[in-house]
Each structure stands twice: as C-alpha cells, then as structure tokens.
C-alpha positions as CSV (number, residue, x, y, z in Angstrom):
1,M,-3.4,-13.9,-3.1
2,F,-2.6,-11.3,-5.8
3,S,-2.0,-13.4,-8.9
4,R,-2.2,-10.5,-11.3
5,A,-0.8,-7.0,-10.6
6,L,-1.2,-3.8,-12.5
7,V,2.0,-1.7,-12.0
8,A,1.6,2.0,-12.7
9,T,4.6,3.9,-14.0
10,D,5.4,7.4,-15.0
11,L,8.7,6.2,-16.5
12,S,10.8,8.4,-14.2
13,D,13.9,7.2,-12.4
14,K,11.7,7.0,-9.2
15,S,9.2,4.7,-10.9
16,E,12.0,2.5,-12.3
17,R,13.3,2.1,-8.7
18,A,9.8,1.1,-7.7
19,V,9.7,-1.6,-10.3
20,C,13.0,-2.9,-9.0
21,T,11.4,-3.6,-5.6
22,L,8.6,-5.8,-7.0
23,G,10.3,-9.2,-6.7
24,G,8.8,-9.4,-3.2
25,L,5.3,-9.7,-4.8
26,Q,6.1,-13.3,-5.8
27,A,5.8,-14.3,-2.1
28,L,2.2,-13.0,-2.3
29,G,1.4,-15.3,-5.3
30,T,1.9,-12.7,-8.0
31,R,2.9,-14.3,-11.3
32,E,1.6,-11.8,-13.9
33,A,2.3,-8.1,-14.1
34,L,0.9,-5.5,-16.5
35,L,3.0,-2.3,-16.8
36,V,0.8,0.7,-17.5
37,H,1.9,4.1,-18.5
38,C,-0.9,6.7,-18.9
39,L,0.0,10.0,-20.6
40,N,-2.2,12.7,-19.0
41,I,-4.3,14.1,-21.8
42,R,-4.5,17.4,-20.0
43,D,-0.7,17.7,-20.3
44,V,0.0,16.3,-23.8
45,G,-3.1,17.3,-25.8
46,G,-2.7,16.5,-29.4
47,L,0.9,15.4,-29.0
48,G,-0.1,12.1,-27.4
49,N,1.0,9.8,-30.2
50,R,4.4,11.5,-30.5
51,M,5.0,11.4,-26.7
52,M,4.3,7.7,-26.7
53,E,6.9,7.2,-29.4
54,L,9.4,9.1,-27.4
55,A,8.5,7.2,-24.2
56,E,8.7,3.7,-25.8
57,P,12.5,3.0,-25.0
58,S,12.0,3.7,-21.3
59,F,8.8,1.8,-21.2
60,E,10.4,-1.3,-22.8
61,R,13.3,-1.1,-20.4
62,Q,10.9,-1.2,-17.4
63,K,9.0,-4.1,-19.0
64,R,12.3,-6.0,-19.3
65,L,13.1,-5.3,-15.6
66,L,9.7,-6.9,-14.6
67,A,10.4,-9.9,-16.8
68,D,13.8,-10.3,-15.4
69,L,12.2,-10.4,-11.9
70,G,10.3,-13.5,-13.1
71,F,6.9,-12.2,-13.9
72,R,4.9,-12.9,-17.0
73,T,4.9,-9.4,-18.3
74,D,2.8,-7.3,-20.6
75,G,2.7,-3.5,-21.1
76,R,0.3,-0.8,-22.3
77,M,0.6,2.9,-22.9
78,V,-2.6,4.8,-23.0
79,L,-3.9,8.3,-23.2
80,G,-6.3,9.7,-20.7
81,L,-6.5,10.7,-17.0
82,P,-4.1,8.4,-15.2
83,H,-6.2,7.5,-12.1
84,I,-9.3,6.9,-14.2
85,E,-7.5,4.7,-16.8
86,I,-5.5,2.7,-14.2
87,N,-8.6,1.9,-12.2
88,R,-10.6,1.2,-15.3
89,I,-8.1,-1.3,-16.7
90,A,-7.7,-3.0,-13.3
91,A,-11.5,-3.4,-12.9
92,E,-12.3,-4.4,-16.5
93,E,-9.5,-6.9,-16.8
94,D,-9.7,-8.2,-13.2
95,Y,-6.3,-7.4,-11.8
96,S,-6.2,-8.2,-8.2
97,L,-3.7,-5.5,-7.1
98,I,-2.7,-2.0,-8.2
99,V,0.9,-1.0,-7.5
100,V,2.1,2.6,-7.4
101,G,5.5,3.8,-6.2
102,S,6.2,6.8,-4.0
103,E,9.5,8.3,-3.0
104,A,10.6,8.0,0.5
105,R,9.6,11.0,2.6
106,S,11.8,14.0,2.5
107,A,11.9,17.1,4.7
108,L,9.5,18.7,2.2
109,G,7.0,15.8,2.5
110,E,5.9,12.9,0.4
111,V,6.1,13.1,-3.4
112,F,3.9,10.6,-5.2
113,L,4.9,9.5,-8.6
114,G,3.3,11.8,-11.1
115,G,0.7,12.7,-8.5
116,V,-1.1,9.5,-9.3
117,A,-1.0,7.4,-6.2
118,T,-3.5,9.5,-4.1
119,A,-6.0,9.8,-6.9
120,V,-5.8,6.1,-7.7
121,A,-6.3,5.1,-4.1
122,H,-9.3,7.5,-3.7
123,S,-11.3,5.8,-6.4
124,A,-9.9,2.3,-6.5
125,S,-12.2,-0.8,-6.3
126,R,-9.0,-3.0,-6.0
127,P,-6.4,-3.1,-3.3
128,V,-3.7,-0.5,-3.8
129,L,-0.1,-1.1,-2.8
130,I,1.9,2.1,-2.3
131,L,5.6,1.1,-2.4
132,R,8.3,3.2,-1.0
133,V,11.0,4.0,-3.5
134,P,14.5,3.9,-2.0
135,R,16.8,6.8,-2.7
136,P,19.9,5.5,-4.5
137,H,23.3,6.2,-3.2
138,E,25.5,8.1,-5.6
139,D,27.8,5.1,-6.1
140,E,25.1,2.5,-6.2
141,P,24.7,0.7,-9.5
142,R,21.2,0.8,-11.1
143,S,20.3,-2.8,-10.7
144,C,17.1,-4.5,-9.5
145,E,19.3,-6.9,-7.5
146,Q,20.2,-4.0,-5.2
147,V,16.6,-3.4,-4.1
148,P,15.2,-6.4,-2.0
149,C,11.7,-6.0,-0.6
150,D,10.4,-8.6,1.8
151,L,6.8,-7.7,2.5
152,L,6.2,-10.6,4.9
153,E,8.8,-9.9,7.5
154,H,6.6,-7.8,9.8
155,V,3.0,-6.8,9.0
156,L,1.4,-4.0,10.9
157,Y,-2.4,-4.0,11.0
158,P,-4.0,-0.9,12.5
159,T,-7.7,-1.3,13.1
160,D,-10.6,0.8,14.3
161,F,-12.9,-2.3,14.2
162,S,-15.0,-0.8,11.4
163,D,-16.4,-2.7,8.4
164,N,-13.5,-1.6,6.2
165,A,-10.9,-2.6,8.8
166,E,-12.6,-6.0,8.9
167,A,-12.2,-6.2,5.1
168,A,-8.6,-5.3,5.5
169,F,-8.1,-8.1,8.1
170,R,-9.1,-10.7,5.5
171,Y,-6.0,-9.7,3.6
172,V,-3.9,-10.0,6.8
173,E,-5.2,-13.6,7.0
174,K,-4.0,-14.2,3.5
175,L,-0.6,-12.7,4.3
176,A,-0.4,-15.1,7.3
177,E,-1.1,-18.0,5.0
178,C,1.6,-16.7,2.6
179,G,4.1,-17.0,5.5
180,A,4.1,-13.7,7.4
181,R,6.7,-14.1,10.1
182,R,5.4,-11.5,12.4
183,V,2.1,-9.6,12.7
184,T,1.3,-6.7,15.0
185,L,-2.4,-5.9,15.7
186,L,-2.7,-2.3,16.7
187,H,-5.6,-0.3,18.1
188,V,-5.0,3.2,19.3
189,Q,-7.3,4.6,22.0
190,N,-7.9,8.1,20.8
191,K,-6.5,10.2,23.6
192,P,-8.0,13.6,22.5
193,H,-11.5,12.1,22.1
194,L,-11.4,10.2,25.4
195,E,-10.0,13.1,27.4
196,R,-12.9,15.3,26.2
197,H,-15.7,12.9,26.9
198,L,-14.9,9.5,28.3
199,S,-11.6,9.5,30.3
200,D,-13.3,7.7,33.2
201,R,-14.1,4.7,30.9
202,L,-10.6,4.1,29.6
203,D,-10.2,0.8,31.6
204,E,-13.6,-0.4,30.3
205,F,-12.6,0.4,26.7
206,N,-9.2,-1.2,27.1
207,Q,-10.8,-4.4,28.3
208,I,-13.3,-4.6,25.4
209,D,-10.8,-3.7,22.7
210,R,-8.1,-6.1,24.1
211,G,-10.7,-8.8,23.9
212,R,-11.3,-7.9,20.2
213,L,-7.6,-8.0,19.4
214,E,-7.1,-11.3,21.2
215,R,-9.9,-12.9,19.1
216,L,-8.1,-11.6,16.0
217,Q,-4.8,-12.9,17.4
218,E,-6.2,-16.3,17.9
219,H,-7.7,-16.4,14.4
220,L,-4.3,-15.5,12.9
221,T,-2.6,-18.2,14.9
222,Q,-5.0,-20.7,13.4
223,H,-4.0,-19.4,10.0
224,E,-0.3,-20.3,10.6
225,A,0.9,-16.8,11.2
226,G,4.3,-16.5,13.0
227,D,4.5,-14.2,16.0
228,V,1.3,-12.3,16.5
229,L,1.6,-9.3,18.9
230,I,-1.1,-7.0,20.3
231,E,-0.6,-3.3,21.0
232,L,-3.2,-1.0,22.6
233,P,-1.7,2.4,23.3
234,L,-3.3,5.6,24.3
235,G,-2.4,8.5,22.1
236,H,-2.9,10.3,18.9
237,P,-3.8,7.6,16.3
238,K,-1.8,9.1,13.4
239,Q,1.3,9.6,15.4
240,E,1.1,6.2,17.1
241,I,0.7,4.4,13.8
242,L,3.4,6.3,12.0
243,A,5.8,5.8,14.9
244,R,5.4,2.0,14.4
245,A,5.4,2.1,10.6
246,Q,9.2,2.2,10.5
247,G,12.2,0.1,11.5
248,D,11.4,-3.6,10.9
249,V,7.8,-3.1,9.7
250,S,7.7,-4.4,6.2
251,L,4.1,-3.7,5.3
252,V,1.2,-1.7,6.8
253,V,-2.3,-3.1,5.9
254,M,-5.2,-0.7,6.4
255,G,-8.8,-0.1,5.3
256,S,-9.0,3.0,3.1
257,Q,-12.0,4.3,4.9
258,G,-13.7,3.7,8.2
259,R,-15.2,5.3,11.3
260,G,-13.8,6.6,14.5
261,Y,-10.3,7.9,14.2
262,F,-10.0,6.9,10.5
263,G,-12.7,9.4,9.6
264,D,-15.8,9.1,7.5
265,L,-14.3,10.3,4.2
266,L,-12.5,7.9,1.8
267,L,-8.8,8.1,2.6
268,G,-9.6,10.8,5.1
269,G,-7.9,11.5,8.4
270,V,-5.4,8.9,9.6
271,S,-5.4,6.4,6.7
272,H,-4.6,9.3,4.3
273,A,-1.7,10.5,6.5
274,V,-0.3,7.0,6.9
275,A,-0.5,6.3,3.2
276,R,1.4,9.6,2.6
277,Q,4.0,9.5,5.4
278,S,4.6,5.9,6.4
279,E,8.2,4.7,5.9
280,A,6.9,1.2,5.2
281,P,4.9,0.2,2.1
282,V,1.1,0.6,2.6
283,L,-1.5,-1.8,1.4
284,L,-4.9,0.0,1.2
285,I,-8.0,-2.1,1.1
286,P,-11.3,-0.5,-0.2
287,L,-14.6,-1.4,1.3
288,P,-16.2,-4.1,-0.9
289,R,-18.8,-2.6,-3.2
C-alpha cells in the first residue's frame, strides 16, 4: 500500500517520539523509509552547512531508530523551504507516503512540528499521514518499544461523497485488504445548512445517503474488511467527526479537499480542522492530478 515512506523530522524530542510510532506502518506494507530534515533557509541563512554539522548526531540517532523498527532506512539533510523540499523529494523519487508528526492537542491548541505539517499537506501530491505524538510521562523511558501504534484497529472514514472523498475511499479499500478490523463510514447531515433551506427534506436525504453508505459498506465487505459500520448523524460536521476521532479510532482517512461541508479550498473548513484537532492520526488524500 505504502511501500516507501518519506518521514519528515525537525529533530526535536517531539519528532523523535513520532519516529517511535512508525512501526505500525509495516502493516500497511511500508518497507523503506527516508528520513528528511530540511533546515529552513529563511532561518539559517549562510549558516546552513554549520547547522547541518551540529544536527548530524540527532539525525543519525533518528535514522537508527527507524532501522531498529525494521525499515530499510536512508536519510537526507537539505537546505531550503521545508514544505517545498519535502514535497519535491516525495514526488521526484516516487515516495508513496509523507509522514509528519504533530503533538497531541493541548489547551492552547495543536502544535505542528516546526510548522511544517500544514504547509506540506496544503501542497502535497502524495498522501500525508499526520501522526499524533504521545506526550511522555516523566518516568517513562525514551524507547520506541514504549510507543505502539496500530493503525488498522478502527478506521474512520468521513465522506461528503465528493470526487476527493471517493479518491480517499480507495485507500480505505486498501486498508481493508491490509486487515483493518473495523471501519466506520460516516456522513454528517449538515444541520445548519438543512435548517436554513431544506429541513423538510431530511428524510429524503437520509434515505439517499444511507443507500450510498450501504453500497460502500458492501464494497468493503467484499474487500475482506472486518466490521463495517454506518453512521448518519445530523449535526455540525466538524464537531461530529472530531467527537468520533477519539477513543478506539486508530486512523481517520479523509480527502484533503471536497465540496459541501468540506469546503471548496484545499484543506479548508472541516478537513483542516480535523487534521489539526483530531486525537487520532489523520491520513489526508489529495485529489489525483
């Protein structure tokens, strides 16, 4: 599914904890990992070469962590604008997945590693996996063995039935083939929109959209998925999705743009909010170009 992954790092403790969750990618077919650290040319200026020398010990340590997890591992430190360089390398060298870590949400909101994740996802031509970085306990040893990550336990697929959502569903199919044990198909009837214009047609929309979800359910069952559930709530889409993207949900799979409640702008509206605030990892699928 994702045989070759590009793993972005800023060499912080947060990014090291993200690296320690990557063992779960092997269940998705990942065998090769390229660790990329891009020094932002706007920050380092003419000190780029010296900064790379200083960063090398931390970089080599994270490479060893990836190798210890069982991946064929290579690494590269480059100078440039991180989101541009990360996407360029992934596209030119045909990496099937970009992985970026983000710290679990705090009271002050989401902190993306080095500010890179949002910019990468905005312009990516490859799927982007935003991993949640667990906060370590004070007495917890710094060991990759302490950070299991089973992405196939419970996959949540929110859909607005757009072209981009359909592209994302193809990856849900692949996750089913990889052994996803549970999949929830979710479509939220947009309460604010319906109440303004179409409240008298809710039953009609529910019937149509349940039929759509049931066809997806049948298709996944044919692809050897485990339990496949359907949810069709009425509410605020962002709130309904985020409420479900916690607990036993192990991965949220979404298109990174769409229509309807996902908005017309890349990573606009709901998908942007979910990528930033979901407690579970989020796999963002761009519309094929």
